[in-house]
Each structure stands twice: as structure tokens, then as C-alpha cells.
C-alpha positions in Angstrom: 58.6 -48.8 194.2 59.6 -45.4 193.1 62.0 -43.6 192.4 64.4 -46.0 191.1 68.0 -45.1 192.1 69.2 -46.1 188.3 67.2 -43.2 187.3 67.9 -40.7 190.3 71.8 -41.6 190.4 72.6 -43.2 186.9 76.3 -42.3 187.9 76.4 -44.1 190.9 74.0 -47.2 190.1 74.7 -49.8 187.0 72.4 -52.6 186.4 74.5 -55.9 186.1 71.7 -58.3 185.7 68.0 -58.4 185.5 65.1 -60.8 185.0 61.7 -61.3 186.1 62.6 -62.4 189.6 65.8 -60.1 190.5 67.6 -57.1 189.6 71.3 -57.0 190.4 73.0 -53.4 190.6 76.6 -51.9 191.4 76.7 -49.1 193.6 80.0 -47.2 193.7 80.9 -43.7 194.9 83.8 -41.5 196.6 84.2 -39.9 200.0 81.4 -36.8 200.2 79.2 -38.4 197.4 75.5 -38.2 198.0 72.5 -39.8 196.6 69.1 -38.3 196.0 66.0 -39.9 197.6 65.5 -43.4 196.0 63.8 -46.6 197.0 65.1 -50.4 197.1 62.9 -53.5 197.5 63.5 -56.2 199.7 67.4 -56.9 198.7 70.7 -58.7 199.8 73.5 -56.5 200.0 77.0 -57.7 199.3 80.0 -55.3 200.5 82.9 -55.4 198.2 84.8 -52.4 200.0 85.2 -50.9 203.7 83.1 -47.8 203.8 81.4 -45.6 206.0 77.9 -44.0 205.3 75.0 -42.0 206.4 71.6 -43.2 205.5 68.5 -41.2 206.0 65.4 -43.2 206.1 62.6 -40.9 206.7 63.2 -38.9 210.0 65.8 -41.2 211.0 69.4 -41.1 210.3 72.1 -43.9 210.9 75.8 -43.8 210.6 76.9 -47.2 209.5 80.4 -48.6 208.9 80.9 -52.0 206.9 83.8 -54.2 205.9 84.4 -56.1 202.9 82.6 -59.4 202.1 79.6 -58.8 204.6 76.2 -60.0 203.5 73.3 -58.1 204.7 69.5 -58.4 204.2 67.7 -55.0 203.6 63.9 -54.8 203.9 62.5 -52.5 201.5 62.9 -48.8 202.2 63.4 -45.3 200.8 66.5 -43.7 201.7 69.4 -41.1 201.1 73.1 -42.2 201.5 76.2 -40.2 202.0 79.6 -41.4 201.8 81.1 -40.0 205.0 84.4 -42.0 204.9 87.7 -41.6 203.5 87.3 -44.8 201.0 85.0 -45.4 197.9 81.8 -47.2 198.5 81.6 -50.5 196.4 78.8 -52.9 196.7 76.1 -55.0 194.8 72.4 -54.8 195.4 70.5 -58.3 194.6 66.9 -56.7 194.6 64.0 -58.9 194.8 60.8 -58.6 192.6 
């Protein structure tokens, strides 16, 4: 999948682990930060902090609020994310290959 978030937003996404089956990313941002368009394969998201975000997927925009320690399935998608809250975002992505 393209574009890779570690390339489009290297200041926000860090690779923690990668092998031929999974890639584990840590994503952190501050209120007001916005990503460039990027793609994720099917993945599991693990929230480490409380946060509010606006996700734009194609022509659809969704506002989400998450609590710490949620585990969420995400189907493959290309999107833009924006921290619309007052707290930093801190999450782990486990991307399936």
C-alpha cells in the first residue's frame, strides 16, 4: 500500500518492529497536528492515551474519541488524520502483511 505513513509523516510514525508478517508502528502527535494522506493495511490499533481525532477517508469525515487501552480492528484504508482534541495522541499500530 502507498503512501507509507513512515515516509509521509516520519516525525509522527516510528517503526518499533518489523518482520515478514507484521509491522508495528508507534504514532504520537500533539493537538492541532495533521497527517498527510497515507495508507495502512489491515491492522490492530492499541490506544495508549485518550484523544480526539478527525479522520478523512475519501469523501467521508468522521470525528472519533478514544480512551486509553482500547483495542480496535481497522480495515485497510487511506486517510488523513487530525488531532482535534486537547491531549496528545499515543497509539500502537500492528499492521498485517
